[in-house]
C-alpha positions as CSV (number, residue, x, y, z in Angstrom):
1,M,-6.1,2.6,-6.1
2,G,-8.0,4.1,-8.7
3,G,-8.0,2.6,-12.7
4,K,-7.0,6.2,-13.4
5,P,-5.2,8.8,-11.7
6,Y,-7.1,9.9,-8.5
7,D,-9.4,12.7,-9.9
8,V,-8.4,15.8,-7.9
9,R,-11.4,17.5,-8.4
10,G,-14.2,15.0,-7.3
11,G,-15.8,14.7,-3.9
12,L,-16.0,11.3,-2.4
13,V,-13.8,9.4,-4.7
14,E,-12.0,5.9,-4.3
15,R,-7.5,6.3,-3.9
16,R,-5.6,3.2,-3.5
17,Q,-4.4,2.6,0.4
18,L,-1.6,0.6,1.2
19,L,-1.1,4.7,-0.6
20,R,7.7,10.2,-3.3
21,M,9.8,11.1,-6.0
22,G,11.9,9.1,-7.5
23,A,15.7,9.8,-8.0
24,T,15.7,9.1,-11.5
25,G,13.3,10.9,-13.2
26,G,13.0,13.1,-16.0
27,A,14.6,16.5,-15.8
28,W,11.7,18.4,-16.5
29,W,10.5,17.4,-12.8
30,A,13.8,15.9,-11.0
31,T,15.7,19.2,-11.4
32,L,13.1,21.2,-9.4
33,A,13.9,19.1,-6.1
34,T,17.3,21.6,-6.0
35,A,15.5,24.6,-7.6
36,G,15.8,27.6,-5.9
37,G,12.3,27.9,-5.2
38,C,13.1,25.3,-2.1
39,S,14.9,28.0,-0.2
40,S,11.5,29.8,0.9
41,Q,10.3,26.1,1.9
42,R,13.1,25.9,4.0
43,D,12.8,29.4,5.5
44,A,9.3,28.6,6.2
45,E,10.0,25.7,8.1
46,R,12.6,27.0,10.2
47,N,10.3,30.4,10.8
48,A,7.5,28.2,11.6
49,T,9.6,26.0,14.3
50,R,10.7,29.1,15.8
51,G,7.1,30.4,16.2
52,S,7.6,33.1,13.2
53,T,5.6,36.3,13.6
54,S,2.2,34.5,13.8
55,T,0.2,34.4,16.5
56,R,-0.5,30.9,16.4
57,Q,1.2,28.6,18.7
58,P,4.0,26.2,17.4
59,V,3.2,22.8,16.5
60,P,3.0,20.8,20.1
61,E,5.1,17.8,21.2
62,P,3.0,14.9,19.9
63,T,2.0,12.7,22.7
64,A,2.8,9.4,20.4
65,M,4.1,8.9,17.2
66,V,3.8,5.3,15.1
67,R,6.0,5.0,12.3
68,T,6.0,2.0,9.7
69,N,9.3,0.9,7.6
70,W,8.2,-1.6,5.4
71,S,11.2,-1.8,3.5
72,K,13.0,-3.5,6.3
73,D,10.3,-5.4,7.3
74,P,11.5,-9.1,6.5
75,W,8.1,-10.6,6.2
76,A,7.1,-8.1,3.7
77,R,9.7,-6.0,2.1
78,G,7.9,-3.5,0.6
79,S,4.0,-2.5,0.6
80,Y,2.3,-3.6,-2.3
81,S,3.0,-4.5,-5.7
82,Y,2.8,-2.1,-8.9
83,L,3.6,-2.7,-12.7
84,P,7.0,-1.3,-13.8
85,V,8.2,-0.4,-17.1
86,G,7.9,-3.2,-19.5
87,A,5.7,-5.5,-16.8
88,T,1.9,-6.2,-18.0
89,P,-1.1,-7.5,-16.0
90,E,-0.5,-11.0,-17.4
91,L,2.3,-11.5,-15.0
92,R,-0.1,-11.5,-12.2
93,R,-2.1,-14.2,-13.9
94,A,1.2,-16.3,-14.7
95,L,2.4,-15.9,-10.8
96,G,-1.0,-17.1,-9.6
97,T,-1.1,-20.3,-12.3
98,P,-0.9,-23.5,-10.2
99,I,2.1,-25.4,-10.7
100,G,1.7,-29.5,-11.1
101,D,-1.5,-29.3,-9.0
102,R,0.5,-29.1,-5.9
103,L,2.1,-25.4,-5.7
104,F,-0.1,-23.0,-5.5
105,F,0.1,-19.1,-5.3
106,A,-2.3,-16.4,-4.0
107,G,-1.8,-13.0,-2.4
108,E,-2.6,-9.3,-4.0
109,A,0.4,-9.7,-6.6
110,T,-1.6,-12.3,-8.1
111,D,-4.8,-10.6,-8.4
112,L,-5.5,-8.8,-11.7
113,G,-8.9,-7.1,-10.4
114,D,-7.6,-5.2,-7.5
115,P,-4.1,-5.8,-6.7
116,G,-2.3,-3.8,-4.0
117,T,-5.6,-3.8,-1.7
118,V,-7.0,-6.0,0.7
119,H,-10.0,-6.7,-1.3
120,G,-7.6,-7.8,-4.0
121,A,-5.8,-10.1,-1.5
122,R,-8.9,-11.5,-0.5
123,A,-10.3,-12.0,-4.3
124,S,-7.1,-13.9,-4.6
125,G,-7.5,-16.3,-1.6
126,M,-10.9,-17.1,-3.1
127,R,-9.8,-17.7,-6.4
128,V,-7.0,-20.2,-5.3
129,A,-9.6,-22.0,-3.1
130,T,-11.4,-22.8,-6.4
131,Q,-8.3,-23.9,-7.8
132,V,-7.3,-26.2,-4.7
133,A,-10.8,-27.8,-4.5
134,A,-10.7,-28.4,-8.7
135,A,-7.6,-30.4,-8.0
136,T,-8.1,-32.3,-4.9
137,G,-9.6,-35.5,-3.9
138,T,-11.2,-36.1,-0.5
139,D,-9.7,-36.3,2.9
140,E,-6.2,-34.0,2.0
141,T,-4.0,-32.0,4.1
142,L,-3.6,-28.5,2.9
143,L,-0.4,-26.2,4.3
144,I,-1.0,-22.4,3.5
145,I,2.1,-20.2,4.0
146,G,1.0,-17.0,5.3
147,A,-1.7,-15.9,7.4
148,G,-2.5,-12.4,5.9
149,M,-5.6,-11.6,4.0
150,A,-5.3,-13.8,1.3
151,G,-4.1,-16.8,3.2
152,L,-7.1,-16.7,6.0
153,T,-9.4,-16.3,3.3
154,A,-8.2,-19.4,1.3
155,A,-8.5,-21.3,4.6
156,F,-12.0,-20.3,5.4
157,E,-13.4,-21.2,2.1
158,L,-11.4,-24.8,2.2
159,S,-12.3,-25.6,5.6
160,A,-16.1,-24.3,5.5
161,G,-17.5,-27.1,3.1
162,R,-17.8,-24.7,0.0
163,F,-17.0,-27.2,-2.4
164,A,-19.2,-30.3,-2.9
165,G,-19.3,-30.5,1.0
166,R,-15.7,-31.0,1.3
167,R,-13.8,-30.1,4.6
168,Y,-10.0,-29.9,4.1
169,R,-7.3,-30.3,7.0
170,V,-5.8,-26.8,7.0
171,R,-2.7,-25.9,8.4
172,L,-1.5,-22.4,8.9
173,V,2.3,-21.2,9.3
174,E,2.9,-17.4,9.5
175,A,6.6,-16.0,10.1
176,R,4.9,-13.2,12.4
177,D,4.2,-13.5,15.8
178,R,0.5,-12.3,14.9
179,L,-2.1,-12.8,12.5
180,G,-3.0,-10.5,9.6
181,G,-0.1,-9.8,7.3
182,R,0.2,-6.2,6.0
183,L,-3.2,-5.6,8.3
184,D,-1.5,-4.2,11.2
185,S,-3.4,-2.2,13.8
186,V,-1.5,-1.1,16.9
187,R,-2.5,0.7,20.2
188,P,0.4,3.5,21.6
189,A,0.6,3.2,25.3
190,G,-1.9,5.2,26.9
191,L,-4.2,5.6,24.4
192,D,-7.3,4.3,23.2
193,T,-7.6,4.1,19.5
194,Y,-5.5,2.2,16.8
195,A,-2.9,3.4,14.6
196,E,-3.6,1.6,10.9
197,R,0.3,0.7,10.1
198,G,-1.0,-1.2,7.5
199,A,-4.1,-0.8,5.3
200,S,-6.1,2.0,6.6
201,W,-9.2,2.3,3.8
202,V,-11.8,0.1,2.7
203,H,-11.8,0.6,-1.2
204,G,-14.6,0.5,-3.9
205,I,-17.3,-0.9,-1.5
206,E,-19.8,-0.7,-4.5
207,T,-17.5,-2.9,-6.2
208,N,-16.6,-5.7,-3.2
209,E,-18.1,-7.5,-0.2
210,L,-15.2,-6.3,2.2
211,D,-17.1,-3.6,3.9
212,T,-19.7,-6.2,4.7
213,L,-17.1,-8.5,6.2
214,V,-15.3,-5.7,8.0
215,H,-18.8,-4.9,9.5
216,E,-19.5,-8.1,10.5
217,A,-16.5,-8.2,12.2
218,R,-17.7,-5.1,14.1
219,I,-14.9,-2.8,13.1
220,D,-15.8,0.7,13.1
221,T,-15.4,2.6,9.8
222,V,-16.3,6.5,9.0
223,P,-16.9,7.2,5.5
224,F,-13.9,9.5,4.1
225,D,-13.5,12.7,1.8
226,Y,-10.6,12.9,-0.3
227,R,-11.4,16.9,-0.4
228,Q,-7.7,18.6,-0.1
229,A,-6.2,21.7,0.5
230,T,-2.9,22.5,-0.6
231,L,-0.2,24.8,0.7
232,G,2.0,26.7,-2.2
233,L,5.8,27.2,-2.2
234,E,5.4,30.6,-0.5
235,G,2.9,29.6,2.2
236,R,-0.3,30.8,0.2
237,R,-3.2,28.4,0.0
238,L,-3.3,27.2,-3.7
239,P,-6.7,26.9,-5.8
240,T,-9.0,23.9,-5.7
241,D,-8.0,23.2,-9.4
242,Y,-4.6,23.8,-8.9
243,L,-3.8,20.2,-10.1
244,D,-6.1,19.8,-12.7
245,E,-4.0,20.7,-15.8
246,P,-1.4,18.1,-14.6
247,A,-3.9,15.3,-13.9
248,D,-5.3,16.1,-17.3
249,A,-1.6,15.9,-18.8
250,V,-0.5,12.8,-17.4
251,E,-3.7,11.2,-18.4
252,Q,-3.4,12.2,-21.7
253,A,0.4,11.0,-22.0
254,A,-0.5,7.7,-20.4
255,A,-3.1,7.4,-23.0
256,W,-0.7,8.1,-25.7
257,A,1.7,5.9,-24.3
258,R,-0.4,2.8,-25.1
259,R,-0.6,4.1,-28.5
260,Q,3.3,3.5,-28.6
261,G,5.5,0.7,-29.6
262,A,7.6,-0.4,-27.0
263,D,6.6,0.3,-23.4
264,Q,8.2,3.3,-21.5
265,A,8.3,5.0,-17.8
266,L,5.3,7.1,-17.3
267,A,8.0,10.1,-16.7
268,D,9.5,9.8,-19.8
269,A,6.2,9.2,-21.7
270,V,4.7,12.9,-19.8
271,E,7.9,14.3,-21.5
272,A,7.8,12.5,-24.7
273,S,4.2,13.0,-25.5
274,G,4.2,17.2,-25.0
275,F,1.3,17.4,-22.9
276,A,2.7,18.7,-20.2
277,E,5.0,21.4,-22.1
278,K,2.5,24.4,-20.8
279,V,1.6,22.8,-17.5
280,D,3.0,24.7,-14.4
281,Q,6.3,22.6,-13.6
282,E,5.9,23.0,-9.9
283,A,2.2,21.7,-10.1
284,L,3.4,18.8,-12.3
285,E,5.7,17.6,-9.7
286,H,3.7,18.0,-7.1
287,Y,0.9,15.7,-8.8
288,L,3.5,12.8,-9.6
289,T,4.5,13.0,-6.1
290,T,1.5,13.0,-4.3
291,E,-1.1,11.5,-6.7
292,V,1.2,9.5,-8.2
293,T,4.0,8.1,-6.4
294,D,2.4,8.0,-3.1
295,E,-0.4,6.3,-5.0
296,Y,1.4,3.6,-6.3
297,G,4.1,2.9,-4.0
298,A,7.0,3.8,-6.8
299,S,7.9,7.2,-9.0
300,A,6.5,7.6,-12.5
301,A,10.2,7.0,-13.5
302,R,9.5,3.3,-12.5
303,L,5.8,3.3,-13.4
304,S,4.8,1.4,-16.6
305,A,3.0,4.3,-18.8
306,R,1.1,1.9,-20.5
307,W,-0.2,-0.1,-18.0
308,A,0.4,1.1,-13.9
309,L,-2.4,3.7,-14.4
310,E,-4.8,1.0,-15.5
311,E,-5.0,-0.9,-12.4
312,G,-6.8,-0.4,-9.6
313,S,-10.1,-0.3,-7.7
314,E,-13.1,2.5,-7.9
315,G,-16.1,3.9,-5.8
316,T,-16.2,5.0,-2.6
317,D,-13.5,4.2,0.5
318,L,-14.3,4.1,4.1
319,L,-11.6,4.9,6.8
320,V,-11.0,2.3,9.4
321,V,-11.0,3.4,12.6
322,G,-11.8,0.2,14.8
323,G,-8.3,-1.9,14.2
324,Y,-8.0,-3.4,10.7
325,S,-6.0,-6.4,12.5
326,N,-9.8,-7.6,13.8
327,L,-10.6,-8.5,10.9
328,A,-7.7,-11.0,10.8
329,R,-8.9,-12.4,13.9
330,H,-12.6,-12.4,13.0
331,L,-11.8,-14.7,10.0
332,A,-9.5,-16.9,12.1
333,N,-12.5,-17.6,14.5
334,Q,-14.8,-18.4,11.9
335,I,-12.0,-21.4,10.7
336,P,-13.1,-25.1,12.0
337,K,-10.5,-26.8,13.5
338,V,-7.2,-24.8,11.8
339,D,-4.1,-25.3,13.2
340,V,-2.4,-22.0,12.9
341,R,1.5,-21.6,14.0
342,L,2.7,-18.5,14.6
343,S,6.3,-17.5,14.7
344,T,7.2,-19.9,12.1
345,P,9.0,-18.4,8.9
346,V,9.7,-21.0,6.2
347,A,13.0,-21.9,4.6
348,E,12.2,-24.2,1.7
349,V,9.3,-25.5,-0.2
350,A,9.4,-28.7,-1.9
351,Y,6.9,-30.5,-4.1
352,D,6.7,-33.7,-6.5
353,P,3.5,-35.3,-7.8
354,D,2.8,-37.4,-4.3
355,G,2.7,-34.2,-2.1
356,V,4.5,-31.2,-0.8
357,T,7.4,-31.1,2.3
358,V,7.6,-27.7,3.9
359,I,11.3,-26.9,6.0
360,T,11.0,-24.1,8.5
361,Q,13.9,-21.6,9.4
362,T,14.1,-24.0,12.5
363,D,14.6,-27.2,10.3
364,E,11.3,-28.4,11.0
365,T,9.4,-30.5,8.4
366,L,5.8,-30.0,7.6
367,S,4.0,-32.3,5.0
368,A,0.7,-32.1,3.2
369,D,-0.9,-33.0,0.0
370,R,-0.6,-29.5,-1.4
371,V,0.8,-25.9,-0.5
372,I,-0.6,-22.4,-0.9
373,V,1.7,-19.6,-0.7
374,T,0.6,-16.3,-0.3
375,V,3.8,-14.4,0.9
376,P,4.1,-10.9,-0.1
377,L,5.9,-10.3,-3.8
378,G,8.7,-8.8,-1.7
379,V,9.4,-12.2,0.1
380,L,9.7,-14.1,-3.5
381,Q,11.7,-11.7,-4.9
382,A,14.1,-11.7,-2.1
383,G,14.6,-15.5,-2.5
384,D,13.9,-16.0,1.0
385,I,12.1,-19.3,0.4
386,S,13.7,-21.7,-1.9
387,F,11.8,-24.2,-4.1
388,S,12.5,-27.6,-4.9
389,P,12.2,-28.0,-7.9
390,A,13.1,-24.5,-9.2
391,L,9.9,-22.7,-10.4
392,S,8.9,-22.4,-13.4
393,E,10.2,-19.8,-16.1
394,D,7.0,-17.6,-16.1
395,H,6.5,-18.0,-12.4
396,Q,10.3,-16.6,-11.7
397,T,10.0,-14.2,-14.6
398,A,6.5,-12.9,-13.0
399,I,8.1,-12.6,-9.6
400,D,11.4,-11.0,-11.0
401,D,9.3,-8.5,-13.6
402,L,6.7,-7.5,-10.9
403,G,7.2,-4.2,-8.8
404,M,7.1,-4.1,-4.9
405,G,6.0,-0.5,-4.0
406,L,6.8,1.4,-1.1
407,L,4.4,3.6,1.2
408,D,5.3,4.3,4.4
409,K,3.4,6.4,7.5
410,V,4.3,8.4,10.3
411,I,1.2,8.8,12.8
412,L,1.2,11.4,15.1
413,Y,-1.0,12.1,18.1
414,F,-1.6,15.3,20.0
415,D,-3.7,16.3,23.2
416,T,-5.9,18.2,20.8
417,P,-6.2,19.7,17.7
418,F,-4.2,22.4,16.8
419,W,-5.4,23.5,13.5
420,Q,-8.5,25.1,12.0
421,E,-7.9,23.9,8.3
422,A,-11.4,21.7,7.7
423,A,-10.2,19.7,4.8
424,P,-9.2,16.0,5.5
425,M,-6.2,15.6,3.3
426,W,-3.2,18.3,3.2
427,T,-0.4,18.7,0.9
428,R,2.2,21.1,0.5
429,V,4.2,22.1,-2.6
430,A,8.0,21.4,-1.2
431,P,10.0,19.6,-4.0
432,G,12.9,17.6,-2.7
433,H,11.0,17.2,1.0
434,P,9.5,14.4,2.9
435,F,6.0,14.4,4.5
436,R,4.0,16.5,2.1
437,E,0.7,14.9,2.1
438,W,-1.3,14.5,5.5
439,F,-4.3,13.3,6.5
440,N,-6.4,14.4,9.3
441,T,-7.7,10.8,10.2
442,S,-9.0,11.9,13.6
443,P,-12.9,11.4,12.6
444,G,-14.2,8.4,14.6
445,L,-11.4,8.5,17.0
446,A,-11.2,9.4,20.4
447,D,-7.7,10.7,19.9
448,T,-6.5,13.5,17.7
449,Q,-4.4,11.9,15.1
450,L,-2.6,13.2,11.9
451,T,-0.9,10.4,9.1
452,A,1.5,11.5,6.8
453,L,2.3,9.4,3.6
454,T,5.7,9.1,2.0
455,G,6.3,6.6,-1.1
456,G,8.7,5.5,-3.7
457,D,12.6,6.4,-3.1
458,V,12.0,9.1,-0.8
459,A,10.3,6.7,1.6
460,L,13.2,4.2,1.0
461,A,15.8,6.8,2.2
462,W,13.7,7.9,4.9
463,A,13.7,4.1,5.8
464,E,17.7,4.7,7.2
465,K,16.7,7.6,9.4
466,T,16.2,7.5,13.2
467,D,12.8,8.1,15.1
468,H,14.4,11.4,16.2
469,Q,14.8,12.5,13.0
470,V,11.7,11.3,11.5
471,Q,9.5,13.0,14.3
472,A,11.6,16.3,13.6
473,A,10.8,16.4,9.9
474,A,7.3,15.7,10.4
475,L,6.7,18.5,12.9
476,A,8.7,20.9,10.6
477,A,6.6,19.8,7.9
478,L,3.3,20.7,10.0
479,A,4.7,23.7,11.1
480,T,4.3,25.2,7.4
481,F,0.7,24.6,7.5
482,V,0.5,26.4,11.2
483,A,2.4,29.0,9.8
484,A,0.3,29.9,7.0
485,G,-2.9,30.0,9.2
486,W,-4.4,26.4,9.1
């Protein structure tokens, strides 16, 4: 995620990874979803799937499809955190504050520098390890809930003798049957390459050491160029500066909102500030969908105008092609004598001045001197883990007031490339339609792979669709590009 909206005019620039249109957005762009212009898009999709008059072949059937559904994942309940209207970064600091030197929190939602990223989760694990070490004596047992990047990093730091040579007895409990959390690499049957269901990019390599760790784990990456090509409603390629004016308008509106009194939704700020009055409204809607909603996992109608776009990483990104989940296994292998319990979801955490007791969903009791909770924000918001005594007001407010965004992927595999377009990123102006943003994630892979991103409320709606419906809609979207000669 960038500190400012992604610069569509640049070359190799960063963009938030664990990266559509909200149903409650401002009327000036929400109405575009039902505008008459959509009919031409629907006609193009119908004609493309029938073969149209083009000599190009229609989109072939994929050899495999990998689909994510993070809102329905009980151990995540969303993709990554964001700042909704009224929220501030201080909520992240509050959530990461220890309670009574017994209960500690980590995870991307607690990181002020790079929330929503893998390196932000890693930074939170390093931060919480320092907090625990400052509170502990010698010969203590620590329990870490969650074996994602934050939990594994904390376990590594605390068991490696980094704090005055002290080594703690660390026990990791993880609800899933695997390590990695929202690092989730799978190999479709019969294929040699990974599909990244979770994080796909190493962000901002100039500002953190995650790329070094990834390479130490012998995980292949390739530089990623966010150069994009955009297809208009009438099936014509749009100029490369198509999104320049809406990008400027949104940046100016956010800056204007920071000078106002109360916070407001980014969509409202764009309308109230007047900066978008002379901007092409289709271009504005497209920018807010593909460059805001798909970036933050929430629509402009939900995002804080004052704070949301201020968060994120800057720098060059790398696309992971060698299985991001291998990083979790690499970290676990570096932790001496760690006790890892998979398939062990936690139901309750009780803590007092003498220690902590954790009760699993199978009523097993685990005891320790201190506990680090690294589960995703969505799990905390759902109340899946109860705390005794109840969390402080500051912690509960942070949990309630932060937002959990949603970004889902559809990854399609094909025998051979059927397109000619060289740009690695394709978008199509299609208000009201899903699967408008595509990435050619084939470079560096042995297989041909295209990945679609869908975020926010549209992703939530499509979470209810069947695999057949999702694949049909994704192929129809690709057919519009093929019909345009891509």
